[in-house]
C-alpha positions as CSV (number, residue, x, y, z in Angstrom):
1,M,-1.0,-5.9,-37.7
2,A,1.2,-5.1,-34.7
3,N,4.7,-5.0,-36.2
4,R,7.1,-7.0,-38.3
5,R,7.3,-9.6,-35.5
6,G,3.6,-9.8,-35.4
7,L,1.5,-10.3,-32.3
8,Q,3.3,-11.7,-29.3
9,K,1.3,-12.0,-26.0
10,V,-2.2,-10.8,-26.6
11,S,-4.6,-9.8,-23.8
12,I,-8.3,-9.4,-24.4
13,G,-10.4,-7.8,-21.7
14,V,-14.0,-7.0,-21.2
15,G,-15.4,-4.5,-18.7
16,W,-18.8,-2.9,-18.0
17,D,-21.0,-1.2,-15.5
18,L,-24.4,-2.7,-14.6
19,Q,-27.8,-1.1,-14.9
20,P,-29.6,-1.2,-12.5
21,A,-26.7,-1.3,-10.1
22,G,-26.5,-4.7,-8.4
23,A,-28.0,-6.6,-11.3
24,Q,-26.6,-10.1,-11.6
25,L,-25.5,-9.9,-15.3
26,D,-22.2,-11.1,-16.7
27,L,-20.2,-10.8,-19.9
28,D,-17.9,-13.7,-20.9
29,L,-15.0,-14.1,-23.2
30,A,-14.5,-17.3,-25.3
31,A,-11.9,-18.4,-27.8
32,F,-11.7,-21.1,-30.5
33,A,-8.3,-22.5,-31.6
34,L,-8.8,-23.5,-35.2
35,P,-6.6,-25.6,-37.5
36,V,-6.5,-25.3,-41.3
37,G,-10.0,-26.8,-41.7
38,G,-11.6,-23.9,-39.8
39,T,-13.3,-25.9,-37.1
40,V,-12.0,-27.1,-33.7
41,D,-10.3,-30.5,-33.6
42,S,-12.1,-31.2,-30.3
43,D,-14.1,-29.4,-27.7
44,Q,-10.9,-28.9,-25.7
45,D,-9.9,-26.2,-28.3
46,F,-12.8,-24.1,-27.0
47,V,-11.9,-21.8,-24.1
48,F,-14.7,-20.4,-22.0
49,F,-15.8,-20.3,-18.3
50,N,-16.1,-24.1,-18.0
51,N,-12.8,-24.8,-19.9
52,V,-10.3,-22.1,-19.0
53,T,-7.2,-23.2,-21.0
54,A,-6.4,-24.7,-24.4
55,C,-3.3,-25.6,-26.4
56,G,-1.2,-26.5,-23.4
57,G,-2.0,-23.2,-21.7
58,A,-1.2,-21.0,-24.7
59,I,-4.8,-19.7,-24.4
60,R,-5.9,-18.9,-20.9
61,L,-9.0,-17.3,-19.4
62,T,-7.0,-15.8,-16.6
63,S,-9.5,-14.0,-14.5
64,D,-13.2,-13.5,-13.9
65,S,-12.3,-10.4,-11.9
66,A,-9.5,-8.7,-13.8
67,T,-8.7,-5.1,-12.9
68,F,-6.4,-4.0,-15.7
69,Q,-8.0,-1.1,-17.6
70,G,-11.2,-1.7,-15.6
71,W,-11.6,-5.1,-17.1
72,K,-13.8,-7.7,-15.3
73,E,-12.6,-10.6,-17.3
74,E,-9.4,-11.3,-19.2
75,M,-8.0,-13.8,-21.7
76,V,-4.3,-14.2,-22.6
77,I,-3.0,-15.8,-25.8
78,D,0.7,-16.5,-26.1
79,T,1.1,-16.8,-29.9
80,A,4.7,-18.3,-29.6
81,A,3.3,-21.2,-27.5
82,L,0.4,-22.1,-29.9
83,P,0.9,-25.5,-31.6
84,A,1.9,-25.5,-35.3
85,R,-1.5,-27.1,-36.2
86,I,-3.4,-23.9,-35.1
87,E,-3.9,-21.4,-37.9
88,R,-6.4,-19.1,-36.2
89,V,-7.8,-18.1,-32.8
90,V,-11.2,-16.6,-32.9
91,V,-12.3,-14.6,-29.8
92,S,-15.9,-13.8,-28.9
93,V,-17.7,-11.9,-26.1
94,C,-21.2,-12.8,-25.0
95,S,-23.6,-12.0,-22.2
96,Y,-23.9,-15.1,-20.0
97,A,-26.5,-17.4,-21.4
98,G,-27.6,-14.7,-23.8
99,E,-29.7,-13.3,-21.0
100,A,-29.2,-9.6,-21.7
101,P,-28.3,-7.5,-24.7
102,F,-25.1,-5.5,-24.5
103,G,-27.1,-2.3,-24.0
104,R,-27.8,-3.5,-20.5
105,F,-24.1,-3.2,-19.7
106,P,-23.4,0.6,-19.6
107,A,-19.8,1.3,-20.6
108,G,-19.5,-2.3,-21.8
109,A,-16.4,-2.6,-23.9
110,V,-14.0,-5.2,-25.1
111,E,-10.3,-4.4,-25.9
112,L,-7.4,-6.2,-27.4
113,W,-3.8,-5.4,-26.4
114,D,-0.4,-6.8,-27.6
115,S,2.6,-7.0,-25.3
116,D,4.7,-5.2,-27.9
117,A,2.3,-2.9,-29.7
118,G,-0.1,-1.8,-27.0
119,Q,-3.8,-1.4,-27.6
120,L,-4.8,-2.6,-31.1
121,A,-8.6,-2.7,-31.0
122,R,-11.6,-1.6,-28.9
123,C,-15.3,-2.1,-29.3
124,D,-17.9,-0.2,-27.3
125,L,-20.4,-3.0,-26.9
126,S,-23.2,-1.0,-25.3
127,A,-23.0,1.8,-27.9
128,Q,-22.3,-0.1,-31.1
129,F,-24.2,-3.4,-30.4
130,A,-26.9,-2.4,-27.8
131,D,-29.5,-4.9,-29.1
132,K,-27.0,-7.8,-29.5
133,S,-25.8,-10.3,-26.9
134,A,-23.0,-12.1,-28.7
135,L,-20.2,-11.0,-30.9
136,V,-17.2,-12.6,-32.7
137,Y,-14.8,-9.9,-31.8
138,A,-11.4,-10.7,-33.3
139,D,-9.6,-13.2,-35.4
140,L,-5.9,-13.8,-34.8
141,R,-4.3,-15.5,-37.8
142,R,-1.0,-17.1,-38.5
143,D,0.8,-15.3,-41.4
144,G,3.9,-17.3,-42.1
145,D,6.0,-17.1,-38.9
146,R,4.0,-14.2,-37.3
147,W,0.5,-13.6,-36.0
148,V,-1.8,-10.8,-37.2
149,L,-5.1,-9.4,-36.1
150,F,-8.3,-9.1,-38.1
151,A,-11.0,-7.2,-36.1
152,R,-14.4,-8.7,-36.9
153,A,-17.2,-7.4,-34.7
154,E,-19.7,-9.9,-36.2
155,P,-23.0,-10.3,-34.2
156,Y,-24.4,-13.7,-33.3
157,D,-27.5,-14.8,-31.3
158,D,-25.5,-16.4,-28.4
159,L,-22.4,-18.3,-27.5
160,A,-23.9,-21.6,-28.5
161,S,-24.5,-20.3,-32.1
162,I,-20.8,-19.1,-32.3
163,A,-19.6,-22.4,-30.9
164,R,-21.6,-24.4,-33.4
165,S,-20.2,-22.3,-36.3
166,M,-16.7,-23.2,-35.0
167,G,-17.4,-27.0,-34.9
168,V,-18.1,-27.4,-31.2
169,K,-20.8,-30.0,-30.4
170,V,-23.4,-28.1,-28.4
């Protein structure tokens, strides 16, 4: 939990090095905007590299070449702009197409920052989940009139399996 006001503008970033240098591997962030039922209302509530915004822009995949804190990809969630129907936002990180385990991304890490509270969570993907290629990283939840963080770090097989579990038709 960030503070009494809760989470405000949340930034999630992922960064990594590649081994061998020059390899064409990629890590991707994704988010799922979930109402009370726990599954997306439509595929438009699923943010990923082919759908970079949801909820009228409250969730945005802002860059595939971010540089803050060494990030290569960043997602921003403006909790104040989320529609009242959204109860949770689940954030995941995956290797593109599940083509490589996180261990192939030296220094691979995903972080979550809040505009008021600073850094709230960090997961060293290459060290903690070397043999995995997909992870539900965080769960932002509405708690009355504020948003709070539940760090999850729950491994999955790939982005498609995460998407299916959130109600996306894959």
